[in-house]
N, C-alpha and C positions, 0 to 999 in steps of 0.2 A: 722270512722265511731263509732260509739254508743257500746259501748260492750253489749249492750241488742240485737243489730245486725251481730252480729260477730260470727263466727262459728268454730270450730276447729275441726279436722278427729282423730277417736280411728282408728288409723294406722290398728291394727290387721285386725277390721270387717270393715274399711272402714266406718263408720258412722260418720255424720257431724253432730256434736252436738254444742247447744247455747254457748255462753263461760260463762253466766250468767240462771243458772234455780231457782226452787223454790222447797226446799224440805219441803215432806208434814207433818213431826212428829209432829210438834206443831200444823197443822190442823186436825189431825185427833185424835185430844185430849192426845197425848202421856206426856206432860207437865201438865196437865190441862183442864178443859174440854170448848170447843171453841162452840160457839153457831152456829145455824146451817145457819143463816143468815150473819155470819159475816165471816163464811169458803166461802158459796157460794161468795158473796162479791170479798174478796180477791179472791177469785180462777178466778174470773169474771176480776177483772182489772190487775190480773197480763198477763193473753190476751190481753186487750185494751194498754197494754204499752209494747205491745212488747214478754214477755216471750213466749218460746217455748218448755221451758224443764222440765219437772216436774217429780218429784221423790217421790214414794209410799212407801207403803211394808204393808203387812197383821198385825203386827203389832201393827203399828199405828192406837189406838183406837180399836184395836184386829178387825180388817176390816173395820171400821167406815171413815178413809183417802181414803183407795181405795176406796167406796161408794162413797164418797164428788169428789174424783179426778176425777172418771170416770164422774159425772155424769155432770161435769163442762168440759168434752174433747168430750164426745162422740158423739159430734152433729157437732163439727167440722171437717173436712177434716182429712184421716188421715196421710197425707203424710206431713200436716203442721207443726206437733207436734214431740217432743221425750219423750217417756214415759217409766221409769226406774221404778220395783218394785224387789219381795226379797222373795226368799224361805229359809226354814229353821225353822222358826215359823209358825205350822198349826192351825189355830183356832177349837175348839171342843165345842160341845153346851154346856153353863153354866146358870142354873137360876138367878144368877143376874153377872151384871159386877163388877171384884174386885175393895175394894174400893180403892185404890191409884191410881185408874184410872177413878175416879168417869166420869158418860159418856159415858163409852168405849159402845162397844156392849157384849150382854150377852155370852158372849164367853170366855173359857180360852185357854193361848196360852200351847202349848205342842212343844220340840223342837222335828224335822224330816229332816234329813240330807238323807234320805235313797233315793233310785232311784224311787219305786213307789210313795213314800210319795212326793218328788219333784215334778214327773208330777202331782198327783191332786194338791196338793198345786198352783201351775198352772195354772193348769184350774178352782180353787176356786176362782184364782184371775181374771180371764179372765170375770167371771160371775160377781163380784162383777164390775169391772172396765164395763163392758159391752162394751168391746172392741178385736178385733177378733186378736191381737197379742202385744206381748213386744218388746219393739226396745232392755232394756238391763236389763236381769235380771241378780241381784246380789245374793250370797247367804250369808245368812246374822247373824251377830253374832256369825261364829266360831272364838272365842276366846279365852283366861284363865278367863281374867274377866267373862264373862256367865258360864262357863263352866267350873272350878277348874281343878281341877285333872282329869276331866273327858275329858279336851279339845285333847291330844291326841290320842282317840278314836271316837271324833268327827270330828275331823281334817281327819282320817283314811274314815270316813264313808262320808265325804264331796268327798274323792277321788275315791269312789269304787262305791257312789249311786248319791251324786247330782249331782257334775260334769256331768257324762256322760248323764244323766237324760238330764241335760239344752241342751248337745252335740246335743241329739238324736232331743227333739225341736228345735234346729233351722236347722238342716238336715228339718225339716216339714214346715219353716217355720212361727211358731207360736213362737220362740224367734231371736232377730237376733245380738246382742253380750251377751258373758257371762262373770259375774266377781264376786268379792270379796268383801262385806261391812263390813268394819267394824273401827276400830277406831286405832288398833297395827300396827306401820309397823313393829315388828318381825313375824306376822302373815302371812301379806302381801309378808315376802322374804320367808318365808315355804313356799308358795304358788310358787313363781318362780321357786323352789327349785326342786318339785315334779309338777308340771303341767303347765299350759299354757292359763292365764287368759288373755283375752282381753282387761279388763279393774280392776283397784277397785277406790271401793268410800272410800276414808280416811277418819273419822272424826278427823278434828281438830290437825291432827298433822302435820301441814305445813301452820302454821300464823303468824303473826306479833311476834307471843308471843312465838307459839311452832314450831321448827324446828327439831323436829327429824326422820324426813323424808328425809332433805338435804342431810345429812350424805351421804349416801348409797342407799336409796331405788328409790328416785326419779334419779338420774343417772342410776339406773339398769334398770328403765323402762323406761328411754330412751332408753337404748342402744337395751334393747329389743323392743322397738314398743308398748310396755302396755301406753295406757291413763288413767292419772290418774285422778278422780274428786275429789273437796275437798268438804268437807263436816263440816259444822259449822267453819266458817273463823271467826267468832267472839268470839271463847271458848265460847259458850252458853252465852254470851251475854254482858261479859265485854269490848272487841273492838268495841261494838256498843253503850253500854250504858256511856263507861269510868269508873273511878274506884269505880264503885257503884254497878257494874254487875256483874252475878256469873262468874267464872270462872271455866269450864268444872263442872258443875251444882255443882259446893261449894261457899260459900265467899270465894274469892282471901284472900291468904296471904298476908301480907305489902308488902313483896322484887316486887308482880308482883304489888299490887296497886300503890306501885313507881314508877315503870317500865310504865307502861300502861299512869300515868301522865306526864311522861317525852314524851312519845311519842304524847299525845295527845296537849300539847304544841305547840311541835313542827310541826305537821301538823297546829296548828291554826296560826301559822307564814307565810304559805307557802297557806294560806287562805282552808283548805281541808278538810273534816272531817276526826276524825280516824276510823271513821264507814267504809268513802270509800276506805280510804287506806288500810284495812282489809282486805274488798271483792277484792279492784284489785292485792294485793301483791301473792297468790299464780299464780296467772295468770302470772306472767314473768316468770315462769319454763318453760322452752317448753316440758317437759313430762306432765305437767297440759292442763288437754283440757277444763274443765268446773270447774265454784263456786259455790256450792249451799247451798246458805243462807235461813233459816226458818222464815217462817212469820205466825203470829199467828191471825191477824189482817189486815185490810184494811191502817192502821195506820202504823202499823209495815210493810209494803212492799213497802209503798210511802217512807219509809226512806230507802229501800233496792233498790229502780230504781232511786232516787238521787244519792248516793251512786256509783251506775255501769253508769250513765251517767256524774259521775263531771270527770275532766280533774285535773291528777295528773301529776306535774313536775317532772321530771328525779333525779332533787336537792333531793325530799323528801329522796327518797328512800337512797340514799347516809348516810343522816342523821339516820334515821331511823335503817337503819341495823347497822350504828354502836354503837346507843343506845342499841341495843339487843346484839350485841357480846362483850360491855362492861357488860351488867347483869348478875348474877349469877345463873339467875332460868334458 
């Protein structure tokens, strides 16, 4: 069976989710402007190719990502796809978009993990999407990277505000599953100690290069029945483009370039692209229910589809794991 047709279940909420979805950050202009026509074509092609899980967030383009995703999906049968969005960043009117997000809608972002703010955030998202429910609602970016010394206060606000609000919406049938979306294993473990999320959307921390989640988080999620969705499986480019790509949004250091070059050479001997191996690697762990690459154009989407359809021999994983184990990064 093609990975595009495969489904896995989030145990705690019993939701069957596509093993491969499409992330909406780039399509919303999060990493630079994307023309409306390119976004529409990319989403239409994703549906035509069999993609049935779509992720977005208010933060992406300051609302633009949700508008574009909703436009692509609202005429589809609601039972035919899974949609996730997020709370924590709310949009407020602004005279012009911030210069660092050229092309974004004219709103400024505000942090709000409160109970009432979360209810309003979901209502705003439903209006932008033009849909009547959200399958997976994630609390977004509650981590030290975004909040610095205020992290502990934000964390407590989520426990007393955002999570109870999402549970109320689940009881009303507006939300089906509740989770946390961050790029930190430590934050996920904090939530496992204090709350009962159904799932995590963890960006970039269980990839061919970055195995941080392997030691503690993934085994604990498997034990508890918490589903894990892996975002940014290419570590923002290097595992798709090779040594010339960015590594976690930055130019890659020499040791990272070296290990990627070695992995790419091994993949070539097996007739498999590095991109295909990177996309499929996270799904080998039983706690992982989906992998969520992003595309900003039809061309990038085509690469993702081909990577999902590739056959990867078992011997390749043994060799790639040996290379990673011997590396110092």
